[in-house]
Biopython code that builds the backbone (N, CA, C, O; Angstrom):
import numpy as np
from Bio.PDB.StructureBuilder import StructureBuilder

atoms = [
    (1, "UNK", "N", (30.479, -178.266, 112.455)),
    (1, "UNK", "CA", (29.096, -177.975, 112.731)),
    (1, "UNK", "C", (29.026, -177.008, 113.913)),
    (1, "UNK", "O", (29.693, -177.198, 114.930)),
    (2, "UNK", "N", (28.221, -175.988, 113.758)),
    (2, "UNK", "CA", (28.090, -174.985, 114.801)),
    (2, "UNK", "C", (26.962, -175.340, 115.749)),
    (2, "UNK", "O", (25.921, -175.858, 115.345)),
    (3, "UNK", "N", (27.193, -175.048, 117.017)),
    (3, "UNK", "CA", (26.138, -175.241, 117.991)),
    (3, "UNK", "C", (26.052, -173.989, 118.858)),
    (3, "UNK", "O", (27.005, -173.219, 118.972)),
    (4, "UNK", "N", (24.916, -173.815, 119.446)),
    (4, "UNK", "CA", (24.690, -172.647, 120.297)),
    (4, "UNK", "C", (25.546, -172.783, 121.566)),
    (4, "UNK", "O", (25.453, -173.787, 122.271)),
    (5, "UNK", "N", (26.389, -171.763, 121.857)),
    (5, "UNK", "CA", (27.205, -171.860, 123.068)),
    (5, "UNK", "C", (26.353, -171.662, 124.323)),
    (5, "UNK", "O", (25.235, -171.149, 124.262)),
    (6, "UNK", "N", (26.901, -172.076, 125.438)),
    (6, "UNK", "CA", (26.255, -171.854, 126.725)),
    (6, "UNK", "C", (25.997, -170.354, 126.873)),
    (6, "UNK", "O", (26.885, -169.544, 126.610)),
    (7, "UNK", "N", (24.806, -169.988, 127.286)),
    (7, "UNK", "CA", (24.438, -168.585, 127.352)),
    (7, "UNK", "C", (25.346, -167.799, 128.296)),
    (7, "UNK", "O", (25.539, -166.599, 128.102)),
    (8, "UNK", "N", (25.902, -168.448, 129.305)),
    (8, "UNK", "CA", (26.795, -167.746, 130.233)),
    (8, "UNK", "C", (28.049, -167.268, 129.528)),
    (8, "UNK", "O", (28.560, -166.188, 129.824)),
    (9, "UNK", "N", (28.550, -168.070, 128.591)),
    (9, "UNK", "CA", (29.740, -167.662, 127.842)),
    (9, "UNK", "C", (29.391, -166.556, 126.854)),
    (9, "UNK", "O", (30.183, -165.638, 126.644)),
    (10, "UNK", "N", (28.221, -166.637, 126.254)),
    (10, "UNK", "CA", (27.782, -165.575, 125.350)),
    (10, "UNK", "C", (27.626, -164.252, 126.094)),
    (10, "UNK", "O", (28.012, -163.198, 125.588)),
    (11, "UNK", "N", (27.058, -164.315, 127.300)),
    (11, "UNK", "CA", (26.903, -163.099, 128.092)),
    (11, "UNK", "C", (28.254, -162.549, 128.552)),
    (11, "UNK", "O", (28.442, -161.334, 128.606)),
    (12, "UNK", "N", (29.186, -163.432, 128.881)),
    (12, "UNK", "CA", (30.528, -162.983, 129.253)),
    (12, "UNK", "C", (31.211, -162.311, 128.067)),
    (12, "UNK", "O", (31.891, -161.297, 128.226)),
    (13, "UNK", "N", (31.027, -162.882, 126.881)),
    (13, "UNK", "CA", (31.581, -162.280, 125.666)),
    (13, "UNK", "C", (30.982, -160.898, 125.444)),
    (13, "UNK", "O", (31.690, -159.964, 125.067)),
    (14, "UNK", "N", (29.690, -160.767, 125.673)),
    (14, "UNK", "CA", (29.027, -159.475, 125.514)),
    (14, "UNK", "C", (29.532, -158.470, 126.544)),
    (14, "UNK", "O", (29.729, -157.302, 126.209)),
    (15, "UNK", "N", (29.744, -158.890, 127.773)),
    (15, "UNK", "CA", (30.272, -157.982, 128.802)),
    (15, "UNK", "C", (31.673, -157.498, 128.437)),
    (15, "UNK", "O", (32.018, -156.339, 128.667)),
    (16, "UNK", "N", (32.474, -158.392, 127.869)),
    (16, "UNK", "CA", (33.809, -157.998, 127.423)),
    (16, "UNK", "C", (33.709, -156.965, 126.308)),
    (16, "UNK", "O", (34.436, -155.972, 126.309)),
    (17, "UNK", "N", (32.813, -157.197, 125.365)),
    (17, "UNK", "CA", (32.577, -156.231, 124.285)),
    (17, "UNK", "C", (32.180, -154.875, 124.856)),
    (17, "UNK", "O", (32.713, -153.846, 124.439)),
    (18, "UNK", "N", (31.253, -154.866, 125.804)),
    (18, "UNK", "CA", (30.799, -153.608, 126.384)),
    (18, "UNK", "C", (31.915, -152.913, 127.168)),
    (18, "UNK", "O", (31.971, -151.684, 127.198)),
    (19, "UNK", "N", (32.798, -153.677, 127.797)),
    (19, "UNK", "CA", (33.941, -153.080, 128.498)),
    (19, "UNK", "C", (34.869, -152.389, 127.505)),
    (19, "UNK", "O", (35.390, -151.311, 127.792)),
    (20, "UNK", "N", (35.080, -153.003, 126.335)),
    (20, "UNK", "CA", (35.918, -152.368, 125.317)),
    (20, "UNK", "C", (35.241, -151.128, 124.745)),
    (20, "UNK", "O", (35.916, -150.155, 124.406)),
    (21, "UNK", "N", (33.918, -151.153, 124.636)),
    (21, "UNK", "CA", (33.203, -149.959, 124.166)),
    (21, "UNK", "C", (33.369, -148.828, 125.175)),
    (21, "UNK", "O", (33.573, -147.679, 124.783)),
    (22, "UNK", "N", (33.285, -149.137, 126.471)),
    (22, "UNK", "CA", (33.531, -148.106, 127.494)),
    (22, "UNK", "C", (34.948, -147.569, 127.378)),
    (22, "UNK", "O", (35.173, -146.368, 127.529)),
    (23, "UNK", "N", (35.899, -148.446, 127.111)),
    (23, "UNK", "CA", (37.281, -148.012, 126.932)),
    (23, "UNK", "C", (37.401, -147.088, 125.730)),
    (23, "UNK", "O", (38.086, -146.067, 125.795)),
    (24, "UNK", "N", (36.736, -147.440, 124.632)),
    (24, "UNK", "CA", (36.768, -146.595, 123.435)),
    (24, "UNK", "C", (36.183, -145.219, 123.729)),
    (24, "UNK", "O", (36.740, -144.207, 123.302)),
    (25, "UNK", "N", (35.073, -145.169, 124.449)),
    (25, "UNK", "CA", (34.471, -143.883, 124.797)),
    (25, "UNK", "C", (35.370, -143.083, 125.734)),
    (25, "UNK", "O", (35.444, -141.859, 125.624)),
    (26, "UNK", "N", (36.050, -143.756, 126.648)),
    (26, "UNK", "CA", (36.961, -143.062, 127.559)),
    (26, "UNK", "C", (38.150, -142.471, 126.808)),
    (26, "UNK", "O", (38.586, -141.361, 127.110)),
    (27, "UNK", "N", (38.675, -143.205, 125.833)),
    (27, "UNK", "CA", (39.791, -142.697, 125.030)),
    (27, "UNK", "C", (39.334, -141.482, 124.217)),
    (27, "UNK", "O", (40.048, -140.483, 124.133)),
    (28, "UNK", "N", (38.164, -141.571, 123.631)),
    (28, "UNK", "CA", (37.615, -140.434, 122.888)),
    (28, "UNK", "C", (37.418, -139.229, 123.803)),
    (28, "UNK", "O", (37.801, -138.113, 123.449)),
    (29, "UNK", "N", (36.824, -139.444, 124.971)),
    (29, "UNK", "CA", (36.602, -138.350, 125.921)),
    (29, "UNK", "C", (37.931, -137.775, 126.406)),
    (29, "UNK", "O", (38.057, -136.563, 126.581)),
    (30, "UNK", "N", (38.917, -138.636, 126.624)),
    (30, "UNK", "CA", (40.233, -138.155, 127.040)),
    (30, "UNK", "C", (40.869, -137.250, 126.008)),
    (30, "UNK", "O", (41.470, -136.233, 126.351)),
    (31, "UNK", "N", (40.738, -137.616, 124.742)),
    (31, "UNK", "CA", (41.267, -136.766, 123.676)),
    (31, "UNK", "C", (40.573, -135.418, 123.625)),
    (31, "UNK", "O", (41.218, -134.388, 123.432)),
    (32, "UNK", "N", (39.262, -135.422, 123.798)),
    (32, "UNK", "CA", (38.508, -134.162, 123.794)),
    (32, "UNK", "C", (38.872, -133.287, 124.998)),
    (32, "UNK", "O", (39.032, -132.074, 124.865)),
    (33, "UNK", "N", (39.000, -133.914, 126.171)),
    (33, "UNK", "CA", (39.380, -133.163, 127.366)),
    (33, "UNK", "C", (40.786, -132.591, 127.246)),
    (33, "UNK", "O", (41.035, -131.447, 127.628)),
    (34, "UNK", "N", (41.699, -133.390, 126.715)),
    (34, "UNK", "CA", (43.063, -132.901, 126.518)),
    (34, "UNK", "C", (43.062, -131.688, 125.599)),
    (34, "UNK", "O", (43.764, -130.710, 125.854)),
    (35, "UNK", "N", (42.286, -131.752, 124.547)),
    (35, "UNK", "CA", (42.199, -130.635, 123.604)),
    (35, "UNK", "C", (41.643, -129.386, 124.292)),
    (35, "UNK", "O", (42.155, -128.286, 124.082)),
    (36, "UNK", "N", (40.614, -129.546, 125.101)),
    (36, "UNK", "CA", (39.972, -128.407, 125.764)),
    (36, "UNK", "C", (40.845, -127.799, 126.858)),
    (36, "UNK", "O", (40.939, -126.576, 126.967)),
    (37, "UNK", "N", (41.477, -128.633, 127.656)),
    (37, "UNK", "CA", (42.198, -128.121, 128.817)),
    (37, "UNK", "C", (43.674, -127.851, 128.566)),
    (37, "UNK", "O", (44.357, -127.334, 129.451)),
    (38, "UNK", "N", (44.175, -128.179, 127.412)),
    (38, "UNK", "CA", (45.575, -127.913, 127.091)),
    (38, "UNK", "C", (45.691, -126.695, 126.182)),
    (38, "UNK", "O", (46.560, -126.648, 125.311)),
    (39, "UNK", "N", (44.828, -125.722, 126.380)),
    (39, "UNK", "CA", (44.767, -124.545, 125.499)),
    (39, "UNK", "C", (46.042, -123.713, 125.552)),
    (39, "UNK", "O", (46.390, -123.064, 124.566)),
    (40, "UNK", "N", (46.749, -123.718, 126.686)),
    (40, "UNK", "CA", (47.946, -122.884, 126.817)),
    (40, "UNK", "C", (49.230, -123.631, 126.506)),
    (40, "UNK", "O", (50.312, -123.047, 126.567)),
    (41, "UNK", "N", (49.133, -124.896, 126.177)),
    (41, "UNK", "CA", (50.336, -125.694, 125.923)),
    (41, "UNK", "C", (50.763, -125.521, 124.475)),
    (41, "UNK", "O", (49.945, -125.564, 123.557)),
    (42, "UNK", "N", (52.054, -125.325, 124.293)),
    (42, "UNK", "CA", (52.642, -125.192, 122.957)),
    (42, "UNK", "C", (53.630, -126.333, 122.743)),
    (42, "UNK", "O", (54.202, -126.791, 123.731)),
    (43, "UNK", "N", (53.869, -126.812, 121.567)),
    (43, "UNK", "CA", (53.280, -126.402, 120.295)),
    (43, "UNK", "C", (51.856, -126.917, 120.144)),
    (43, "UNK", "O", (51.549, -128.057, 120.491)),
    (44, "UNK", "N", (51.015, -126.073, 119.631)),
    (44, "UNK", "CA", (49.597, -126.390, 119.521)),
    (44, "UNK", "C", (49.342, -127.564, 118.575)),
    (44, "UNK", "O", (48.406, -128.336, 118.782)),
    (45, "UNK", "N", (50.165, -127.700, 117.545)),
    (45, "UNK", "CA", (49.949, -128.795, 116.589)),
    (45, "UNK", "C", (50.104, -130.146, 117.268)),
    (45, "UNK", "O", (49.447, -131.116, 116.888)),
    (46, "UNK", "N", (50.983, -130.214, 118.285)),
    (46, "UNK", "CA", (51.173, -131.482, 118.981)),
    (46, "UNK", "C", (49.968, -131.804, 119.870)),
    (46, "UNK", "O", (49.560, -132.961, 119.981)),
    (47, "UNK", "N", (49.406, -130.776, 120.498)),
    (47, "UNK", "CA", (48.183, -130.964, 121.280)),
    (47, "UNK", "C", (47.056, -131.442, 120.369)),
    (47, "UNK", "O", (46.318, -132.367, 120.708)),
    (48, "UNK", "N", (46.935, -130.798, 119.206)),
    (48, "UNK", "CA", (45.911, -131.212, 118.240)),
    (48, "UNK", "C", (46.128, -132.652, 117.781)),
    (48, "UNK", "O", (45.176, -133.419, 117.639)),
    (49, "UNK", "N", (47.393, -133.008, 117.552)),
    (49, "UNK", "CA", (47.701, -134.366, 117.090)),
    (49, "UNK", "C", (47.327, -135.403, 118.148)),
    (49, "UNK", "O", (46.797, -136.463, 117.814)),
    (50, "UNK", "N", (47.597, -135.107, 119.417)),
    (50, "UNK", "CA", (47.235, -136.047, 120.488)),
    (50, "UNK", "C", (45.714, -136.187, 120.567)),
    (50, "UNK", "O", (45.196, -137.295, 120.711)),
    (51, "UNK", "N", (45.003, -135.068, 120.474)),
    (51, "UNK", "CA", (43.540, -135.116, 120.555)),
    (51, "UNK", "C", (42.941, -135.861, 119.360)),
    (51, "UNK", "O", (42.046, -136.689, 119.529)),
    (52, "UNK", "N", (43.425, -135.573, 118.175)),
    (52, "UNK", "CA", (42.913, -136.250, 116.983)),
    (52, "UNK", "C", (43.286, -137.733, 117.016)),
    (52, "UNK", "O", (42.469, -138.594, 116.689)),
    (53, "UNK", "N", (44.530, -138.022, 117.416)),
    (53, "UNK", "CA", (44.956, -139.418, 117.514)),
    (53, "UNK", "C", (44.123, -140.200, 118.514)),
    (53, "UNK", "O", (43.768, -141.352, 118.267)),
    (54, "UNK", "N", (43.810, -139.574, 119.646)),
    (54, "UNK", "CA", (42.972, -140.247, 120.647)),
    (54, "UNK", "C", (41.580, -140.516, 120.099)),
    (54, "UNK", "O", (41.002, -141.574, 120.351)),
    (55, "UNK", "N", (41.046, -139.573, 119.360)),
    (55, "UNK", "CA", (39.715, -139.764, 118.781)),
    (55, "UNK", "C", (39.716, -140.909, 117.773)),
    (55, "UNK", "O", (38.798, -141.729, 117.745)),
    (56, "UNK", "N", (40.743, -140.954, 116.958)),
    (56, "UNK", "CA", (40.845, -142.031, 115.965)),
    (56, "UNK", "C", (41.011, -143.381, 116.653)),
    (56, "UNK", "O", (40.368, -144.359, 116.273)),
    (57, "UNK", "N", (41.875, -143.434, 117.668)),
    (57, "UNK", "CA", (42.093, -144.686, 118.386)),
    (57, "UNK", "C", (40.803, -145.136, 119.076)),
    (57, "UNK", "O", (40.506, -146.330, 119.110)),
    (58, "UNK", "N", (40.033, -144.186, 119.629)),
    (58, "UNK", "CA", (38.750, -144.538, 120.240)),
    (58, "UNK", "C", (37.826, -145.224, 119.243)),
    (58, "UNK", "O", (37.186, -146.224, 119.567)),
    (59, "UNK", "N", (37.759, -144.686, 118.036)),
    (59, "UNK", "CA", (36.941, -145.312, 116.998)),
    (59, "UNK", "C", (37.463, -146.682, 116.595)),
    (59, "UNK", "O", (36.686, -147.614, 116.388)),
    (60, "UNK", "N", (38.778, -146.801, 116.485)),
    (60, "UNK", "CA", (39.370, -148.091, 116.115)),
    (60, "UNK", "C", (39.151, -149.147, 117.188)),
    (60, "UNK", "O", (38.937, -150.319, 116.879)),
    (61, "UNK", "N", (39.205, -148.732, 118.449)),
    (61, "UNK", "CA", (38.963, -149.684, 119.539)),
    (61, "UNK", "C", (37.527, -150.186, 119.485)),
    (61, "UNK", "O", (37.272, -151.366, 119.727)),
    (62, "UNK", "N", (36.572, -149.286, 119.166)),
    (62, "UNK", "CA", (35.171, -149.700, 119.061)),
    (62, "UNK", "C", (34.998, -150.733, 117.938)),
    (62, "UNK", "O", (34.302, -151.733, 118.112)),
    (63, "UNK", "N", (35.625, -150.487, 116.802)),
    (63, "UNK", "CA", (35.536, -151.429, 115.678)),
    (63, "UNK", "C", (36.208, -152.751, 116.040)),
    (63, "UNK", "O", (35.665, -153.822, 115.767)),
    (64, "UNK", "N", (37.383, -152.678, 116.652)),
    (64, "UNK", "CA", (38.098, -153.895, 117.039)),
    (64, "UNK", "C", (37.316, -154.683, 118.094)),
    (64, "UNK", "O", (37.355, -155.914, 118.103)),
    (65, "UNK", "N", (36.609, -153.980, 118.981)),
    (65, "UNK", "CA", (35.797, -154.662, 119.994)),
    (65, "UNK", "C", (34.685, -155.461, 119.337)),
    (65, "UNK", "O", (34.418, -156.597, 119.728)),
    (66, "UNK", "N", (34.038, -154.875, 118.347)),
    (66, "UNK", "CA", (32.976, -155.601, 117.654)),
    (66, "UNK", "C", (33.539, -156.809, 116.901)),
    (66, "UNK", "O", (32.972, -157.900, 116.947)),
    (67, "UNK", "N", (34.656, -156.599, 116.211)),
    (67, "UNK", "CA", (35.273, -157.712, 115.485)),
    (67, "UNK", "C", (35.692, -158.823, 116.447)),
    (67, "UNK", "O", (35.519, -160.005, 116.148)),
    (68, "UNK", "N", (36.240, -158.446, 117.597)),
    (68, "UNK", "CA", (36.623, -159.438, 118.604)),
    (68, "UNK", "C", (35.424, -160.203, 119.138)),
    (68, "UNK", "O", (35.494, -161.413, 119.349)),
    (69, "UNK", "N", (34.324, -159.493, 119.356)),
    (69, "UNK", "CA", (33.105, -160.159, 119.817)),
    (69, "UNK", "C", (32.651, -161.189, 118.787)),
    (69, "UNK", "O", (32.310, -162.316, 119.145)),
    (70, "UNK", "N", (32.645, -160.806, 117.509)),
    (70, "UNK", "CA", (32.216, -161.731, 116.443)),
    (70, "UNK", "C", (33.119, -162.957, 116.364)),
    (70, "UNK", "O", (32.634, -164.083, 116.252)),
    (71, "UNK", "N", (34.431, -162.738, 116.422)),
    (71, "UNK", "CA", (35.384, -163.844, 116.323)),
    (71, "UNK", "C", (35.234, -164.778, 117.520)),
    (71, "UNK", "O", (35.248, -165.999, 117.359)),
    (72, "UNK", "N", (35.090, -164.216, 118.710)),
    (72, "UNK", "CA", (34.923, -165.047, 119.905)),
    (72, "UNK", "C", (33.624, -165.845, 119.847)),
    (72, "UNK", "O", (33.593, -167.025, 120.193)),
    (73, "UNK", "N", (32.554, -165.189, 119.406)),
    (73, "UNK", "CA", (31.268, -165.880, 119.318)),
    (73, "UNK", "C", (31.356, -167.051, 118.329)),
    (73, "UNK", "O", (30.849, -168.141, 118.596)),
    (74, "UNK", "N", (32.005, -166.810, 117.185)),
    (74, "UNK", "CA", (32.152, -167.877, 116.185)),
    (74, "UNK", "C", (33.005, -169.027, 116.736)),
    (74, "UNK", "O", (32.696, -170.196, 116.501)),
    (75, "UNK", "N", (34.078, -168.698, 117.469)),
    (75, "UNK", "CA", (34.935, -169.745, 118.040)),
    (75, "UNK", "C", (34.157, -170.568, 119.067)),
    (75, "UNK", "O", (34.310, -171.788, 119.124)),
    (76, "UNK", "N", (33.334, -169.917, 119.871)),
    (76, "UNK", "CA", (32.545, -170.663, 120.858)),
    (76, "UNK", "C", (31.535, -171.570, 120.168)),
    (76, "UNK", "O", (31.293, -172.685, 120.631)),
    (77, "UNK", "N", (30.945, -171.115, 119.076)),
    (77, "UNK", "CA", (29.974, -171.937, 118.347)),
    (77, "UNK", "C", (30.637, -173.174, 117.737)),
    (77, "UNK", "O", (30.006, -174.225, 117.620)),
    (78, "UNK", "N", (31.899, -173.049, 117.353)),
    (78, "UNK", "CA", (32.632, -174.175, 116.763)),
    (78, "UNK", "C", (33.389, -174.991, 117.806)),
    (78, "UNK", "O", (34.079, -175.953, 117.470)),
    (79, "UNK", "N", (33.255, -174.600, 119.080)),
    (79, "UNK", "CA", (33.952, -175.256, 120.182)),
    (79, "UNK", "C", (35.461, -175.243, 119.981)),
    (79, "UNK", "O", (36.141, -176.241, 120.219)),
    (80, "UNK", "N", (35.970, -174.104, 119.541)),
    (80, "UNK", "CA", (37.404, -173.902, 119.343)),
    (80, "UNK", "C", (37.930, -172.974, 120.434)),
    (80, "UNK", "O", (37.154, -172.262, 121.071)),
    (81, "UNK", "N", (39.229, -172.979, 120.650)),
    (81, "UNK", "CA", (39.803, -172.045, 121.625)),
    (81, "UNK", "C", (39.601, -170.594, 121.162)),
    (81, "UNK", "O", (39.576, -170.306, 119.965)),
    (82, "UNK", "N", (39.461, -169.709, 122.120)),
    (82, "UNK", "CA", (39.304, -168.291, 121.781)),
    (82, "UNK", "C", (40.642, -167.737, 121.317)),
    (82, "UNK", "O", (41.676, -168.041, 121.912)),
    (83, "UNK", "N", (40.637, -166.931, 120.266)),
    (83, "UNK", "CA", (41.899, -166.348, 119.777)),
    (83, "UNK", "C", (42.414, -165.272, 120.734)),
    (83, "UNK", "O", (41.653, -164.675, 121.496)),
    (84, "UNK", "N", (43.690, -165.048, 120.674)),
    (84, "UNK", "CA", (44.290, -163.984, 121.490)),
    (84, "UNK", "C", (43.911, -162.630, 120.900)),
    (84, "UNK", "O", (43.779, -162.473, 119.686)),
    (85, "UNK", "N", (43.742, -161.668, 121.786)),
    (85, "UNK", "CA", (43.371, -160.327, 121.357)),
    (85, "UNK", "C", (44.614, -159.453, 121.255)),
    (85, "UNK", "O", (45.475, -159.477, 122.135)),
    (86, "UNK", "N", (44.700, -158.686, 120.183)),
    (86, "UNK", "CA", (45.786, -157.725, 120.036)),
    (86, "UNK", "C", (45.426, -156.375, 120.657)),
    (86, "UNK", "O", (46.257, -155.468, 120.708)),
    (87, "UNK", "N", (44.181, -156.248, 121.131)),
    (87, "UNK", "CA", (43.756, -154.982, 121.731)),
    (87, "UNK", "C", (44.539, -154.647, 122.996)),
    (87, "UNK", "O", (44.878, -153.487, 123.229)),
    (88, "UNK", "N", (44.825, -155.648, 123.804)),
    (88, "UNK", "CA", (45.518, -155.384, 125.071)),
    (88, "UNK", "C", (46.899, -154.769, 124.864)),
    (88, "UNK", "O", (47.157, -153.693, 125.402)),
    (89, "UNK", "N", (47.799, -155.401, 124.110)),
    (89, "UNK", "CA", (49.109, -154.765, 123.935)),
    (89, "UNK", "C", (49.028, -153.464, 123.142)),
    (89, "UNK", "O", (49.814, -152.547, 123.381)),
    (90, "UNK", "N", (48.088, -153.371, 122.202)),
    (90, "UNK", "CA", (47.948, -152.133, 121.430)),
    (90, "UNK", "C", (47.501, -150.979, 122.322)),
    (90, "UNK", "O", (48.025, -149.871, 122.211)),
    (91, "UNK", "N", (46.536, -151.231, 123.203)),
    (91, "UNK", "CA", (46.072, -150.170, 124.107)),
    (91, "UNK", "C", (47.144, -149.808, 125.124)),
    (91, "UNK", "O", (47.270, -148.642, 125.499)),
    (92, "UNK", "N", (47.913, -150.784, 125.573)),
    (92, "UNK", "CA", (49.002, -150.491, 126.506)),
    (92, "UNK", "C", (50.041, -149.589, 125.835)),
    (92, "UNK", "O", (50.497, -148.612, 126.428)),
    (93, "UNK", "N", (50.410, -149.921, 124.601)),
    (93, "UNK", "CA", (51.383, -149.097, 123.868)),
    (93, "UNK", "C", (50.836, -147.698, 123.614)),
    (93, "UNK", "O", (51.559, -146.713, 123.761)),
    (94, "UNK", "N", (49.580, -147.606, 123.238)),
    (94, "UNK", "CA", (48.961, -146.301, 123.006)),
    (94, "UNK", "C", (48.952, -145.475, 124.286)),
    (94, "UNK", "O", (49.281, -144.288, 124.262)),
    (95, "UNK", "N", (48.580, -146.092, 125.397)),
    (95, "UNK", "CA", (48.514, -145.369, 126.669)),
    (95, "UNK", "C", (49.884, -144.857, 127.093)),
    (95, "UNK", "O", (50.012, -143.718, 127.542)),
    (96, "UNK", "N", (50.896, -145.684, 126.956)),
    (96, "UNK", "CA", (52.253, -145.264, 127.318)),
    (96, "UNK", "C", (52.703, -144.115, 126.416)),
    (96, "UNK", "O", (53.321, -143.163, 126.893)),
    (97, "UNK", "N", (52.404, -144.193, 125.131)),
    (97, "UNK", "CA", (52.794, -143.140, 124.203)),
    (97, "UNK", "C", (52.107, -141.819, 124.528)),
    (97, "UNK", "O", (52.758, -140.775, 124.588)),
    (98, "UNK", "N", (50.803, -141.863, 124.736)),
    (98, "UNK", "CA", (50.069, -140.635, 125.044)),
    (98, "UNK", "C", (50.530, -140.040, 126.369)),
    (98, "UNK", "O", (50.695, -138.826, 126.485)),
    (99, "UNK", "N", (50.737, -140.890, 127.363)),
    (99, "UNK", "CA", (51.225, -140.384, 128.659)),
    (99, "UNK", "C", (52.603, -139.751, 128.510)),
    (99, "UNK", "O", (52.871, -138.698, 129.088)),
    (100, "UNK", "N", (53.467, -140.385, 127.744)),
    (100, "UNK", "CA", (54.802, -139.825, 127.519)),
    (100, "UNK", "C", (54.753, -138.470, 126.829)),
    (100, "UNK", "O", (55.455, -137.541, 127.231)),
    (101, "UNK", "N", (53.931, -138.353, 125.799)),
    (101, "UNK", "CA", (53.797, -137.070, 125.094)),
    (101, "UNK", "C", (53.209, -136.017, 126.016)),
    (101, "UNK", "O", (53.668, -134.875, 126.024)),
    (102, "UNK", "N", (52.188, -136.391, 126.799)),
    (102, "UNK", "CA", (51.571, -135.432, 127.715)),
    (102, "UNK", "C", (52.571, -134.954, 128.766)),
    (102, "UNK", "O", (52.625, -133.763, 129.071)),
    (103, "UNK", "N", (53.355, -135.867, 129.319)),
    (103, "UNK", "CA", (54.359, -135.479, 130.314)),
    (103, "UNK", "C", (55.393, -134.553, 129.699)),
    (103, "UNK", "O", (55.756, -133.546, 130.307)),
    (104, "UNK", "N", (55.873, -134.875, 128.504)),
    (104, "UNK", "CA", (56.849, -134.010, 127.835)),
    (104, "UNK", "C", (56.259, -132.624, 127.555)),
    (104, "UNK", "O", (56.934, -131.613, 127.747)),
    (105, "UNK", "N", (55.022, -132.576, 127.108)),
    (105, "UNK", "CA", (54.386, -131.273, 126.875)),
    (105, "UNK", "C", (54.262, -130.469, 128.147)),
    (105, "UNK", "O", (54.549, -129.272, 128.163)),
    (106, "UNK", "N", (53.837, -131.119, 129.215)),
    (106, "UNK", "CA", (53.684, -130.409, 130.476)),
    (106, "UNK", "C", (55.012, -129.970, 131.063)),
    (106, "UNK", "O", (55.121, -128.874, 131.613)),
    (107, "UNK", "N", (56.016, -130.818, 130.949)),
    (107, "UNK", "CA", (57.347, -130.432, 131.454)),
    (107, "UNK", "C", (57.956, -129.301, 130.643)),
    (107, "UNK", "O", (58.678, -128.468, 131.191)),
    (108, "UNK", "N", (57.680, -129.260, 129.364)),
    (108, "UNK", "CA", (58.230, -128.185, 128.532)),
    (108, "UNK", "C", (57.574, -126.837, 128.845)),
    (108, "UNK", "O", (58.127, -125.785, 128.524)),
    (109, "UNK", "N", (56.408, -126.872, 129.467)),
    (109, "UNK", "CA", (55.704, -125.631, 129.829)),
    (109, "UNK", "C", (56.073, -125.142, 131.225)),
    (109, "UNK", "O", (55.780, -124.001, 131.581)),
    (110, "UNK", "N", (56.718, -126.003, 132.020)),
    (110, "UNK", "CA", (57.045, -125.643, 133.409)),
    (110, "UNK", "C", (58.177, -124.656, 133.494)),
    (110, "UNK", "O", (58.567, -124.257, 134.591)),
]
sb = StructureBuilder()
sb.init_structure("model")
sb.init_model(0)
sb.init_chain("A")
sb.init_seg("    ")
for serial, (resi, resn, name, xyz) in enumerate(atoms, 1):
    if name == "N":
        sb.init_residue(resn, " ", resi, " ")
    sb.init_atom(name, np.array(xyz, "f"), 0.0, 1.0, " ", f" {name:<3s}", serial, name[0])
structure = sb.get_structure()
């Protein structure tokens, strides 16, 4: 049987969702900025791939944030433990990968 969770937990869940949305927008903006400011970096296809990949990941993070909000809200209504999020390790891996590619691109231009 579902019951309405304490509003403080619902608001905390919403704040977490909004933090992930900000992260998604930052990843999207980072991809766009990389594309704009890496105009002289070669190979150009790799710059394009990083920018497109960042844009796609930004969209996926937004979708995953909404799904996580729904799952957490349902778990709170059923008084069950909150599930672990795969967003944290996925974003960490993505960030390390993008930073590594960016460093390699910049070092190859030096």
